[in-house]
C-alpha positions in Angstrom: 48.8 106.2 138.5 49.1 106.2 134.7 51.8 108.2 133.2 49.8 111.7 131.5 50.6 111.9 127.9 50.0 115.5 125.7 49.1 114.8 122.2 48.1 116.3 119.2 45.2 114.9 119.0 43.4 115.8 115.8 45.8 114.0 113.4 45.0 110.7 115.6 42.5 109.5 113.1 42.1 106.4 110.9 43.4 107.6 107.9 47.4 108.0 109.8 46.2 104.5 111.5 49.1 102.6 109.9 52.0 105.6 111.4 50.5 105.9 114.6 53.0 105.9 117.6 51.9 102.4 119.8 50.1 103.7 122.7 47.4 105.7 120.2 46.7 102.7 118.6 45.8 101.4 122.1 44.2 103.9 123.5 42.9 105.9 121.2 42.0 102.9 118.7 41.7 99.1 119.7 40.7 100.9 123.5 42.4 98.3 125.0 41.5 98.3 129.2 45.6 97.4 130.3 46.5 100.1 128.7 45.2 102.4 130.3 47.0 101.1 133.6 50.4 102.8 132.3 49.0 106.0 130.3 46.8 108.0 129.8 45.7 111.4 127.2 46.0 115.0 129.1 43.9 116.9 127.8 45.6 120.1 129.1 49.5 120.4 128.9 50.5 121.3 132.0 49.5 118.4 134.0 51.1 115.9 131.3 54.5 114.2 132.4 54.8 114.5 128.9 54.5 115.5 125.8 54.3 112.8 122.8 54.2 113.5 119.0 51.3 110.6 117.6 53.4 110.2 114.1 55.9 108.8 112.7 58.2 112.0 112.0 59.1 110.7 108.1 55.2 110.2 107.5 54.7 114.0 109.6 56.6 116.0 107.1 55.4 113.7 103.8 51.9 115.2 104.6 53.1 118.0 105.4 52.7 118.4 109.1 56.4 119.1 109.8 55.0 122.6 110.7 52.9 121.5 113.6 55.8 119.2 114.9 58.2 121.8 115.2 55.5 123.7 116.8 54.0 121.0 119.1 58.3 121.6 120.1 57.7 124.4 121.7 55.1 124.5 122.7 56.9 121.4 125.1 60.1 123.5 125.8 57.4 126.0 127.6 56.3 124.2 129.0 59.9 122.2 130.7 58.5 118.8 129.2 60.3 115.6 128.0 59.2 114.9 124.7 58.3 111.4 123.3 59.4 111.5 119.3 59.1 108.2 117.0 60.6 106.4 113.7 59.4 103.9 111.9 59.8 102.0 109.0 63.4 100.1 107.5 65.7 103.3 108.8 63.3 106.0 110.5 64.2 109.3 110.2 66.2 111.3 113.3 67.7 114.4 110.6 65.6 116.8 113.1 66.5 119.5 115.4 66.0 118.0 119.3 65.1 119.5 122.4 68.0 118.3 125.3 64.6 116.5 126.6 63.8 114.4 123.5 63.5 110.5 123.2 63.6 108.9 120.4 61.5 105.9 119.8 62.7 104.0 116.8 62.5 99.8 115.7 67.0 100.3 116.2 69.2 102.2 113.6 72.7 101.9 114.1 73.9 102.1 118.4 77.5 103.7 116.9 74.9 106.4 115.4 72.2 107.2 118.1 72.9 111.1 119.2 70.1 111.4 121.4 68.0 108.9 124.1 66.7 106.5 121.9 64.4 103.3 123.3 64.5 100.9 120.7 60.4 99.1 119.6 60.4 95.4 119.2 58.3 94.8 116.4 55.7 94.0 117.8 54.2 90.3 116.7 50.9 88.7 116.8 51.4 85.0 119.1 52.1 82.3 116.9 51.5 80.2 120.0 47.9 81.8 121.1 46.5 79.2 120.4 48.9 76.3 120.9 51.1 74.8 123.5 54.9 75.5 123.9 56.4 72.6 122.1 59.9 72.1 123.7 62.7 70.1 121.4 63.6 67.8 124.2 67.3 66.5 124.7 68.3 68.2 121.9 71.4 66.2 120.7 74.0 67.2 118.0 73.9 67.7 115.6 71.4 70.7 116.0 68.9 71.5 114.3 69.1 75.0 112.1 66.3 76.1 110.3 65.4 79.7 107.8 63.2 80.1 105.9 63.4 83.6 103.5 64.7 85.6 100.6 68.6 84.5 100.0 70.0 84.3 96.4 73.5 85.0 96.2 73.1 85.3 92.4 74.7 88.2 90.0 71.0 89.0 88.6 70.5 89.6 92.6 73.1 92.1 93.0 71.6 93.8 90.3 68.9 93.9 91.1 69.5 95.0 94.4 71.7 97.6 93.2 68.6 99.5 90.6 66.0 98.9 93.4 68.9 101.2 96.5 69.5 102.9 93.7 65.4 103.9 92.9 65.1 104.4 96.9 67.6 107.3 97.2 65.8 108.8 94.4 62.9 108.4 96.7 64.8 108.9 100.1 65.8 112.9 98.6 62.4 113.4 96.6 60.1 112.8 99.2 60.2 110.2 101.7 62.5 112.2 104.4 63.7 108.6 105.9 67.8 108.4 107.1 70.2 108.0 104.8 71.8 104.0 105.0 74.4 102.5 102.9 74.2 99.7 100.2 73.3 96.3 101.7 72.3 94.0 99.7 70.3 91.3 102.7 68.9 88.6 100.1 72.6 88.5 98.8 74.3 88.4 102.0 72.3 85.8 104.2 72.6 83.9 101.5 76.9 83.6 101.9 76.1 83.5 105.6 73.5 80.7 105.0 76.0 79.3 102.8 79.2 79.5 105.6 76.7 78.1 108.8 76.0 74.8 106.4 79.8 74.2 107.0 79.4 73.9 110.3 79.9 70.3 111.7 77.7 70.1 114.5 74.6 72.0 113.2 72.0 70.3 110.5 70.5 72.8 108.2 66.8 73.0 107.3 66.6 75.5 104.7 63.6 76.9 102.5 65.4 80.2 100.7 63.4 82.1 98.4 64.3 84.2 95.6 61.6 86.6 96.8 60.1 88.3 99.6 57.2 86.2 100.9 58.4 84.5 97.8 56.4 86.9 95.7 52.8 85.9 98.1 52.5 89.4 99.1 48.4 89.7 97.1 47.8 86.5 96.9 45.9 85.7 101.0 45.7 81.7 100.6 49.3 81.3 99.3 50.3 84.2 101.6 49.2 82.0 104.6 50.3 78.9 103.1 53.4 81.0 103.5 53.8 82.0 107.0 52.7 78.6 107.9 55.6 77.5 106.4 57.8 79.9 108.2 56.6 79.2 111.4 57.0 75.7 111.2 60.2 75.6 110.6 61.1 78.0 113.3 59.2 75.4 114.9 61.2 72.2 113.6 64.2 73.7 114.7 66.0 74.8 118.1 68.0 77.8 115.8 66.8 79.7 113.5 69.9 82.1 112.1 68.3 85.8 111.9 69.6 88.8 110.5 68.9 91.8 109.2 66.2 93.1 105.8 66.1 96.2 104.4 66.1 98.5 107.8 68.8 97.3 110.1 66.5 94.8 113.1 65.1 91.3 112.6 61.5 90.8 112.7 62.4 87.0 112.2 64.3 87.5 116.1 61.5 88.0 117.5 59.0 85.3 116.0 62.0 82.8 117.3 61.9 84.0 120.9 57.6 83.6 120.8 58.0 80.5 119.9 60.9 79.2 122.2 63.2 79.1 119.8 67.1 79.9 119.4 68.8 82.4 117.6 71.6 82.8 115.5 71.8 87.0 115.6 74.0 88.0 113.2 75.0 91.4 114.9 75.1 94.5 112.6 75.2 97.1 115.0 72.1 97.5 116.3 70.7 97.5 119.5 68.2 95.6 120.8 65.1 97.0 123.1 65.1 97.1 127.3 69.2 96.8 127.2 68.8 98.1 130.9 66.3 95.4 131.4 67.4 92.5 129.6 71.2 90.8 129.0 70.1 90.1 125.8 73.5 87.4 125.3 71.7 84.9 127.9 69.4 84.1 125.0 71.0 83.4 121.9 74.5 84.0 120.4 75.6 86.6 118.6 77.7 86.1 115.6 79.7 88.6 113.9 80.0 89.6 110.3 83.4 88.4 110.0 83.3 85.5 111.7 85.0 82.4 110.4 83.8 78.8 110.0 86.0 77.9 112.8 85.1 80.7 115.1 81.3 80.5 114.3 82.2 76.4 115.9 83.9 77.3 118.5 81.9 80.0 119.7 78.4 77.8 119.2 80.7 75.2 121.2 81.1 77.4 124.2 77.5 78.0 124.1 75.9 74.9 124.2 78.5 73.8 127.2 77.5 76.9 128.6 73.6 76.4 128.6 71.0 74.6 129.6 69.0 74.1 125.6 66.1 72.8 127.3 65.3 76.1 129.4 66.8 77.7 127.0 63.4 77.3 125.0 61.2 77.9 128.2 63.5 81.3 129.4 63.3 82.5 125.6 59.5 82.2 125.8 59.1 83.9 128.9 61.3 86.6 127.6 59.0 87.8 125.2 56.0 87.5 127.0 56.8 89.7 129.5 59.1 91.8 127.7 58.6 92.3 123.7 55.1 92.0 123.4 53.0 95.8 123.0 50.9 95.4 126.9 54.7 94.3 128.3 56.7 96.7 126.3 54.2 99.2 126.9 54.5 98.5 131.1 58.3 98.3 131.2 58.7 102.5 129.2 55.7 102.4 131.9 58.3 101.1 135.3 61.2 103.1 133.3 59.5 106.9 132.7 56.4 107.1 135.2 59.5 108.1 138.3 61.0 110.8 136.4 
């Protein structure tokens, strides 16, 4: 029997679509049949298993619906129901008075700062192999290929630009956006230096395409954007390993793209919690690095990782991980299995 969820259905309109919790996107917009195996809307609060606020909380404040949210929480308390809330975007927002029964869904944030039960959402991506077969790299031998396509720039000009962008975001955060504070982190600059460090490893051959701007400044040119996206996907496909680290938010979309293509992330740990840690032993799927690791330490870790793993089998294992846990349907199924019994 599906989990029954109660929400403020008046907010499930096209105007808010980009900010709606993914379960409601599937129930009320895409009308996918599979979602009805796991969740259904309850028209009344009493029969519901959970109250679920339909919009990203920071967006809720921005459009003047925060009082409606507080009223929703009060009603959940009166009904003694657990509440699910969602914050999206790079930073998310968690500066709210939460009831004891609240569960927070977000893309990441910083694991050490979580102050209530948190479910981390994967970044839901389109299947890069939708019309293709998984191409296993057979019998990989050293030097192992390490790929990266993306925004990375270590110049002084970029440092200055990152500082100005950060200050602008802080003004916006205080005046309008209602997002969590995040320390200055010039991701494109740090990415450049980490990639440079990995280039010194003897048992890696790097295949980098470094861009000075996000998406090679092709966000508005559809033809050029498609070309850069294909270049990005081809680079992942062609290389056994791909370097993955956070961007503006403390999560990596590239990480999920890499798993979906059956490749192996070299993942830079920045106090990030990954999804479904109660189901997945993540260290069986990638090599975890830390910002302070030296070249020799990374070399040692990489050698140990390669000795401990069948690299051909791991490619298929990672593709299966993405299919069985990290797509919209798979993730919804695991939420259903976890929360139906509570």
